[in-house]
Residue frames as qw, qx, qy, qz and C-alpha x, y, z in Angstrom:
[[0.422, -0.366, 0.249, -0.791, -11.27, -35.49, -33.89],
 [0.098, -0.029, -0.975, 0.195, -12.60, -38.07, -31.43],
 [0.383, -0.521, -0.643, -0.411, -16.19, -39.06, -30.83],
 [0.498, -0.657, -0.524, 0.215, -18.00, -37.37, -28.00],
 [0.317, -0.375, -0.082, 0.867, -16.24, -34.04, -28.25],
 [0.333, 0.803, 0.247, -0.427, -17.93, -30.94, -29.53],
 [0.529, 0.043, 0.559, 0.638, -17.21, -30.66, -33.21],
 [0.228, 0.552, -0.041, -0.801, -17.70, -27.98, -35.78],
 [0.021, 0.003, 0.860, 0.510, -18.33, -30.57, -38.50],
 [0.493, 0.380, 0.431, -0.654, -21.79, -30.07, -39.85],
 [0.548, 0.378, 0.709, 0.232, -23.80, -31.41, -42.73],
 [0.010, 0.414, -0.257, -0.874, -23.37, -29.17, -45.77],
 [0.553, 0.518, 0.628, -0.179, -26.70, -29.46, -47.57],
 [0.359, 0.838, -0.136, -0.388, -25.62, -26.89, -50.14],
 [0.064, -0.526, 0.799, 0.285, -22.64, -29.09, -51.08],
 [0.452, 0.184, 0.872, -0.031, -25.00, -32.05, -51.52],
 [0.492, 0.745, 0.339, -0.296, -27.22, -29.96, -53.79],
 [0.171, 0.777, -0.461, -0.392, -24.19, -28.81, -55.80],
 [0.230, -0.257, 0.920, 0.185, -23.12, -32.45, -56.28],
 [0.489, 0.448, 0.728, -0.175, -26.68, -33.38, -57.25],
 [0.404, 0.832, 0.060, -0.376, -26.92, -30.52, -59.74],
 [0.004, 0.642, -0.680, -0.354, -23.51, -31.34, -61.20],
 [0.317, -0.015, 0.943, 0.098, -24.52, -34.99, -61.68],
 [0.481, 0.634, 0.515, -0.318, -27.90, -33.93, -63.08],
 [0.323, 0.821, -0.238, -0.406, -26.19, -31.78, -65.71],
 [0.145, -0.454, 0.843, 0.251, -23.60, -34.50, -66.43],
 [0.355, 0.207, 0.911, 0.015, -26.43, -36.94, -67.16],
 [0.064, -0.121, -0.500, -0.855, -28.26, -34.37, -69.28],
 [0.186, -0.565, -0.803, 0.036, -31.36, -34.23, -67.08],
 [0.160, -0.543, -0.024, -0.824, -33.62, -31.29, -66.39],
 [0.241, -0.241, 0.639, -0.689, -35.17, -30.92, -62.93],
 [0.819, 0.032, 0.061, -0.570, -38.36, -32.80, -63.91],
 [0.819, 0.282, -0.499, -0.035, -36.32, -35.69, -65.28],
 [0.203, 0.360, -0.740, 0.532, -34.19, -35.71, -62.14],
 [0.551, -0.168, 0.425, -0.699, -37.33, -35.88, -59.98],
 [0.907, 0.154, -0.167, -0.355, -38.49, -38.86, -62.06],
 [0.626, 0.377, -0.645, 0.224, -35.07, -40.56, -61.76],
 [0.099, -0.337, 0.677, -0.646, -35.05, -40.08, -57.98],
 [0.739, -0.039, 0.268, -0.617, -38.56, -41.48, -57.66],
 [0.846, 0.314, -0.362, -0.232, -37.65, -44.35, -60.01],
 [0.133, 0.488, -0.813, 0.289, -34.97, -45.63, -57.66],
 [0.284, 0.035, 0.854, -0.434, -37.74, -47.37, -55.70],
 [0.419, 0.077, -0.448, -0.786, -40.05, -47.91, -58.67],
 [0.471, -0.190, -0.848, -0.151, -41.41, -51.31, -57.64],
 [0.226, -0.349, -0.689, 0.594, -42.06, -50.24, -54.06],
 [0.167, 0.227, 0.049, -0.958, -43.60, -46.95, -55.18],
 [0.462, -0.055, -0.619, -0.633, -45.95, -48.84, -57.54],
 [0.435, -0.262, -0.852, 0.131, -46.88, -51.29, -54.78],
 [0.192, -0.418, -0.548, 0.699, -47.56, -48.51, -52.27],
 [0.186, 0.808, 0.502, 0.247, -49.15, -46.14, -54.77],
 [0.379, -0.618, -0.056, 0.687, -46.63, -43.45, -53.86],
 [0.394, 0.907, 0.139, -0.045, -46.63, -40.28, -55.91],
 [0.712, 0.397, -0.055, 0.577, -43.58, -39.03, -57.78],
 [0.438, -0.451, -0.178, 0.757, -41.21, -36.48, -56.40],
 [0.214, 0.931, 0.286, -0.072, -42.09, -32.91, -57.13],
 [0.607, 0.413, 0.030, 0.679, -39.64, -30.96, -59.25],
 [0.136, -0.831, -0.008, -0.540, -40.64, -27.85, -57.30],
 [0.767, -0.639, 0.057, 0.000, -39.66, -29.50, -54.02],
 [0.836, 0.037, 0.071, 0.543, -36.25, -30.27, -55.47],
 [0.309, 0.636, 0.050, 0.706, -35.77, -26.67, -56.54],
 [0.437, -0.818, 0.011, -0.374, -36.90, -25.38, -53.11],
 [0.881, -0.407, 0.059, 0.235, -34.49, -27.80, -51.41],
 [0.688, 0.309, 0.062, 0.653, -31.73, -26.55, -53.68],
 [0.018, 0.779, 0.014, 0.626, -32.46, -22.96, -52.68],
 [0.635, -0.727, 0.076, -0.251, -32.59, -23.72, -48.96],
 [0.394, 0.527, -0.710, 0.250, -29.73, -26.23, -48.81],
 [0.306, -0.208, 0.777, -0.509, -31.46, -27.90, -45.86],
 [0.668, -0.016, -0.553, -0.498, -33.61, -30.99, -45.88],
 [0.834, -0.369, 0.250, -0.325, -35.01, -33.82, -43.82],
 [0.322, -0.469, 0.815, 0.107, -32.77, -36.79, -43.21],
 [0.679, 0.275, 0.679, -0.049, -35.17, -39.08, -45.11],
 [0.534, 0.830, 0.076, -0.142, -35.24, -36.78, -48.15],
 [0.031, -0.801, 0.572, 0.174, -31.44, -36.52, -48.13],
 [0.590, -0.180, 0.783, 0.082, -31.18, -40.31, -48.42],
 [0.699, 0.603, 0.380, -0.052, -33.04, -40.21, -51.75],
 [0.317, 0.914, -0.246, -0.053, -30.46, -37.76, -53.10],
 [0.304, -0.641, 0.704, 0.038, -27.48, -39.58, -51.59],
 [0.757, 0.097, 0.646, -0.004, -28.68, -42.91, -52.99],
 [0.653, 0.741, 0.156, -0.005, -28.86, -41.47, -56.51],
 [0.154, 0.887, -0.434, 0.044, -25.37, -40.03, -56.14],
 [0.921, 0.042, -0.349, 0.170, -24.04, -43.26, -54.62],
 [0.303, 0.462, -0.456, 0.698, -22.39, -41.33, -51.79],
 [0.481, -0.482, -0.659, 0.319, -22.63, -41.43, -47.99],
 [0.166, -0.950, -0.230, -0.132, -23.67, -38.41, -45.91],
 [0.631, -0.607, 0.100, 0.472, -20.19, -38.15, -44.40],
 [0.556, 0.272, 0.347, 0.705, -18.96, -36.98, -47.82],
 [0.023, 0.728, 0.284, 0.623, -20.86, -33.77, -47.15],
 [0.559, -0.721, -0.262, 0.314, -19.56, -32.89, -43.70],
 [0.322, 0.765, -0.125, 0.544, -17.85, -29.53, -43.42],
 [0.350, -0.770, 0.384, -0.370, -15.30, -28.93, -40.68],
 [0.054, 0.413, -0.892, 0.175, -13.28, -31.35, -38.58],
 [0.836, -0.102, -0.239, -0.483, -15.08, -34.68, -38.69],
 [0.630, -0.387, 0.648, -0.182, -14.86, -37.76, -36.51],
 [0.334, 0.310, -0.832, -0.317, -13.45, -40.80, -38.34],
 [0.733, -0.077, 0.383, -0.557, -16.34, -43.25, -38.10],
 [0.469, -0.118, 0.860, 0.166, -15.00, -46.01, -40.37],
 [0.149, 0.215, 0.818, 0.513, -17.00, -47.54, -43.21],
 [0.250, 0.352, 0.249, -0.867, -19.65, -45.07, -44.32],
 [0.177, -0.034, -0.760, -0.624, -21.21, -46.94, -47.25],
 [0.601, 0.018, 0.229, -0.765, -24.98, -46.81, -47.20],
 [0.583, 0.082, 0.803, -0.090, -26.93, -50.08, -47.48],
 [0.030, -0.007, -0.733, -0.680, -27.90, -51.30, -50.95],
 [0.457, 0.398, 0.534, -0.590, -31.51, -50.83, -51.95],
 [0.228, 0.173, 0.797, 0.532, -33.11, -52.31, -55.05],
 [0.219, -0.241, -0.363, -0.873, -36.20, -51.02, -56.84],
 [0.574, -0.494, -0.612, -0.228, -38.38, -52.76, -54.23],
 [0.587, -0.518, -0.385, 0.490, -36.83, -50.83, -51.33],
 [0.125, 0.873, -0.047, 0.468, -35.90, -47.37, -50.11],
 [0.492, 0.088, -0.532, 0.684, -33.37, -46.13, -47.59],
 [0.415, -0.780, -0.235, -0.404, -34.78, -44.89, -44.29],
 [0.080, 0.467, -0.600, 0.645, -33.21, -43.52, -41.13],
 [0.628, -0.462, -0.625, 0.041, -34.04, -45.44, -37.96],
 [0.030, -0.671, 0.207, -0.711, -34.25, -42.39, -35.70],
 [0.771, -0.573, 0.052, -0.275, -35.36, -44.31, -32.59],
 [0.927, -0.037, -0.096, 0.361, -32.17, -46.41, -32.91],
 [0.389, 0.538, -0.160, 0.731, -30.12, -43.22, -33.26],
 [0.428, -0.702, 0.089, -0.563, -31.86, -41.87, -30.14],
 [0.924, -0.377, -0.072, -0.012, -31.11, -45.07, -28.19],
 [0.781, 0.149, -0.146, 0.589, -27.37, -44.86, -28.93],
 [0.092, 0.630, -0.106, 0.764, -27.34, -41.13, -28.17],
 [0.633, -0.646, 0.014, -0.427, -29.16, -41.67, -24.87],
 [0.943, -0.206, -0.136, 0.223, -26.82, -44.53, -23.90],
 [0.611, 0.274, -0.155, 0.727, -23.72, -42.42, -24.50],
 [0.178, -0.696, 0.028, -0.695, -25.29, -39.40, -22.81],
 [0.797, -0.568, -0.044, -0.200, -25.90, -41.48, -19.68],
 [0.890, -0.019, -0.140, 0.433, -22.40, -43.02, -19.79],
 [0.411, 0.383, -0.111, 0.820, -20.93, -39.50, -19.82],
 [0.264, -0.490, -0.585, 0.590, -23.18, -38.27, -17.04],
 [0.005, -0.036, -0.198, -0.980, -24.83, -35.57, -19.15],
 [0.362, 0.514, 0.577, -0.521, -28.35, -34.23, -18.79],
 [0.483, 0.607, 0.548, 0.312, -30.34, -33.58, -21.94],
 [0.013, 0.993, 0.065, -0.100, -29.88, -29.86, -21.26],
 [0.406, -0.680, 0.473, 0.386, -26.08, -30.23, -21.05],
 [0.573, 0.105, 0.692, 0.427, -25.99, -32.35, -24.20],
 [0.338, 0.833, 0.420, 0.128, -28.17, -29.85, -26.03],
 [0.131, -0.948, 0.169, 0.237, -25.75, -27.08, -25.01],
 [0.520, -0.402, 0.621, 0.426, -22.81, -29.15, -26.22],
 [0.460, 0.297, 0.720, 0.426, -24.48, -29.80, -29.57],
 [0.009, 0.154, -0.134, -0.979, -25.93, -26.31, -29.90],
 [0.382, -0.296, -0.608, -0.630, -29.58, -27.31, -30.00],
 [0.578, -0.389, 0.228, -0.680, -32.55, -27.61, -27.67],
 [0.285, -0.183, 0.915, -0.218, -32.90, -30.72, -25.54],
 [0.681, 0.359, 0.413, -0.486, -36.32, -31.26, -27.13],
 [0.594, 0.604, -0.411, -0.336, -34.81, -31.66, -30.59],
 [0.144, 0.405, -0.899, 0.079, -32.70, -34.49, -29.20],
 [0.365, 0.042, 0.833, -0.414, -35.39, -36.26, -27.17],
 [0.671, 0.437, 0.080, -0.593, -37.84, -36.00, -30.07],
 [0.339, 0.446, -0.777, -0.288, -35.62, -38.44, -32.00],
 [0.308, -0.075, 0.900, -0.299, -37.08, -41.21, -29.82],
 [0.502, 0.462, 0.688, -0.248, -40.39, -41.17, -31.71],
 [0.269, 0.685, -0.196, -0.648, -39.55, -39.16, -34.84],
 [0.804, 0.358, 0.442, 0.174, -39.87, -40.38, -38.40],
 [0.484, 0.732, 0.063, 0.476, -38.29, -37.19, -39.74],
 [0.490, -0.728, -0.023, 0.479, -35.47, -34.99, -38.51],
 [0.269, 0.923, -0.233, -0.148, -33.28, -32.33, -39.98],
 [0.896, 0.297, -0.199, 0.262, -30.29, -33.90, -41.76],
 [0.191, 0.691, -0.420, 0.556, -27.96, -31.49, -39.98],
 [0.600, -0.518, 0.401, -0.459, -29.12, -32.72, -36.58],
 [0.996, 0.008, 0.047, -0.072, -28.96, -36.39, -37.59],
 [0.745, 0.456, -0.277, 0.400, -25.37, -36.02, -38.79],
 [0.097, -0.701, 0.426, -0.564, -24.38, -33.96, -35.76],
 [0.808, -0.383, 0.306, -0.328, -25.60, -36.80, -33.55],
 [0.973, 0.182, -0.064, 0.128, -23.81, -39.51, -35.58],
 [0.444, 0.625, -0.384, 0.515, -20.61, -37.52, -35.25],
 [0.377, -0.635, 0.405, -0.539, -21.09, -37.08, -31.51],
 [0.903, -0.235, 0.297, -0.204, -21.65, -40.81, -30.96],
 [0.144, -0.609, 0.726, 0.285, -18.75, -41.62, -33.32],
 [0.578, 0.168, 0.796, 0.054, -20.67, -43.91, -35.64],
 [0.042, -0.008, 0.594, 0.803, -21.37, -43.83, -39.37],
 [0.537, 0.149, 0.068, -0.828, -24.78, -42.70, -40.51],
 [0.574, 0.144, -0.713, -0.376, -25.08, -46.02, -42.33],
 [0.187, -0.027, -0.909, 0.373, -25.42, -47.73, -38.95],
 [0.244, 0.362, 0.554, -0.708, -28.75, -45.96, -38.54],
 [0.507, 0.392, -0.277, -0.716, -30.03, -46.39, -42.10],
 [0.560, 0.060, 0.825, -0.054, -31.97, -49.43, -43.30],
 [0.231, 0.069, -0.678, -0.695, -33.07, -50.68, -46.69],
 [0.340, 0.222, 0.727, -0.554, -36.82, -51.00, -46.12],
 [0.044, 0.363, 0.808, 0.463, -40.14, -51.70, -47.79],
 [0.078, -0.806, -0.554, 0.190, -41.97, -48.66, -46.36]]
């Protein structure tokens, strides 16, 4: 499939949770231990910022729902060592190298949603689409798309739908940061 065409590929949060649970069991961890391991990925930064650990209950609720924020998904993907494109269902756009940036214990992975918005807006303009028309093409409200300009959080499904539409890997919008 080519970038910029409507696609049925969507982010399969349930598949990510299945992979997480499989890896959790393989490593002999219960849900509390998994929450600690996920939080420990950024142990130095978390200590510096005084961040609280991840809640085992939140993990279980995410597992039940199969949906999550794009920032939360990065924590899970980092632990699995896999890019979000591994969890697309349906015909996907080939976006090239999908490896996420490396992040040591003093960093975490974060989506740069304003950068994603800027690329989306640029391509929208190049194609002569209004926000309403683009929202119809992507099956969401125009507001969900324009909110990316100032958002810190977005639904992982929307973020991946946009990366597919612009034909770029999610990794191009993810940074290894100290916040």
